[in-house]
C-alpha positions as CSV (number, residue, x, y, z in Angstrom):
1,M,-89.6,57.5,-118.1
2,V,-87.4,57.6,-115.1
3,N,-88.7,54.2,-113.8
4,S,-88.1,52.5,-117.2
5,V,-84.6,54.1,-117.5
6,Q,-83.8,52.9,-113.9
7,Q,-85.1,49.4,-114.6
8,R,-83.1,49.2,-117.9
9,L,-79.9,50.4,-116.3
10,T,-80.3,48.0,-113.4
11,V,-80.7,45.1,-115.8
12,I,-77.9,46.1,-118.0
13,S,-75.5,46.7,-115.1
14,E,-75.0,42.9,-114.6
15,P,-71.8,42.1,-116.5
16,N,-73.1,39.2,-118.7
17,R,-76.1,41.2,-119.7
18,F,-73.9,44.2,-120.5
19,R,-71.8,41.9,-122.7
20,I,-75.0,40.7,-124.5
21,V,-76.0,44.4,-125.1
22,E,-72.5,45.0,-126.5
23,L,-72.8,42.0,-128.8
24,L,-76.2,43.0,-130.1
25,K,-75.2,46.6,-130.9
26,D,-73.5,45.0,-134.0
27,G,-76.7,43.4,-135.1
28,P,-79.2,40.7,-134.3
29,L,-78.0,37.3,-133.1
30,P,-79.6,33.9,-132.4
31,V,-79.3,32.5,-128.9
32,G,-76.7,30.0,-130.1
33,G,-74.5,32.9,-131.3
34,I,-74.7,34.6,-128.0
35,V,-74.0,31.4,-126.1
36,D,-70.9,30.9,-128.3
37,A,-69.7,34.5,-127.9
38,L,-70.1,34.5,-124.1
39,G,-68.9,31.0,-123.4
40,L,-71.9,30.5,-121.0
41,G,-74.5,27.8,-120.9
42,Q,-77.6,28.1,-122.9
43,P,-79.9,28.2,-119.8
44,Q,-77.9,31.1,-118.3
45,V,-78.0,33.1,-121.5
46,S,-81.7,32.5,-121.9
47,R,-82.3,33.7,-118.4
48,H,-80.3,36.9,-119.1
49,L,-82.1,37.4,-122.4
50,R,-85.5,37.0,-120.7
51,L,-84.6,39.7,-118.1
52,L,-83.3,42.0,-120.9
53,A,-86.6,41.4,-122.8
54,E,-88.7,42.1,-119.7
55,A,-86.9,45.4,-119.2
56,G,-87.5,46.3,-122.9
57,V,-83.8,46.3,-123.8
58,V,-84.1,43.5,-126.4
59,E,-86.7,42.2,-128.7
60,V,-87.0,38.6,-129.9
61,T,-88.3,37.2,-133.2
62,R,-88.8,33.6,-134.1
63,R,-87.4,32.1,-137.2
64,A,-88.4,28.5,-137.4
65,Q,-86.9,26.9,-134.2
66,Q,-84.5,29.8,-133.7
67,R,-85.0,32.9,-131.5
68,I,-83.2,35.9,-132.9
69,Y,-82.5,38.8,-130.4
70,R,-81.9,42.4,-131.3
71,L,-81.7,45.6,-129.3
72,N,-84.9,47.5,-128.9
73,T,-83.9,50.8,-130.6
74,G,-86.6,52.8,-128.9
75,S,-85.4,51.8,-125.5
76,M,-81.8,52.4,-126.3
77,R,-82.7,55.8,-127.7
78,E,-84.5,56.6,-124.4
79,L,-81.4,55.6,-122.5
80,G,-79.3,57.7,-124.8
81,D,-81.6,60.7,-124.3
82,W,-81.3,60.3,-120.6
83,V,-77.5,60.2,-120.7
84,Q,-77.4,63.1,-123.1
85,G,-79.1,65.2,-120.5
86,F,-76.1,64.7,-118.2
87,A,-73.7,65.4,-121.1
88,V,-75.3,68.8,-121.6
89,L,-75.1,69.5,-117.8
90,W,-71.4,68.6,-117.6
91,S,-70.6,70.5,-120.8
92,E,-72.2,73.6,-119.2
93,R,-70.3,73.1,-116.0
94,M,-67.0,72.6,-117.8
95,D,-67.7,75.8,-119.8
96,R,-68.2,77.7,-116.5
97,L,-65.1,76.2,-115.0
98,G,-63.1,77.3,-118.1
99,S,-64.4,80.8,-117.7
100,F,-63.6,80.8,-114.0
101,L,-60.1,79.6,-114.7
102,E,-59.6,82.2,-117.5
103,D,-60.8,85.0,-115.1
104,G,-58.4,83.7,-112.5
105,D,-55.5,84.1,-114.9
106,R,-56.4,87.7,-115.5
107,A,-56.8,88.5,-111.8
108,P,-54.2,90.9,-110.3
109,D,-51.2,89.2,-108.6
110,E,-49.7,90.3,-105.3
111,T,-47.8,93.2,-107.1
112,G,-51.0,94.6,-108.4
113,Q,-50.3,93.6,-112.0
114,E,-52.6,91.4,-114.0
115,G,-51.4,87.8,-114.6
116,A,-50.3,86.5,-118.0
């Protein structure tokens, strides 16, 4: 899983590919719609889409002469699960920090009396 997450994050980290992922989170789009939204040339967009597809970030279906791209929900869920692991870690650390700070407020001050 770590290798696939790393590959997907590496591919998505390029700004234009990140923008494509952002566009596709609202739903599937044909290549022409992505080209129009990004203001890039069709060959550039196709290259970015190919790299996203190779990493498993997007899926493509053909409808007549059109190629329709959509986010691969399984891959995005895997990325979300990976990120969620860090959210839990940081939540636990923030809870410990909060407890530490609360304990510090109750520590005796220089006069020997507990703080407010």
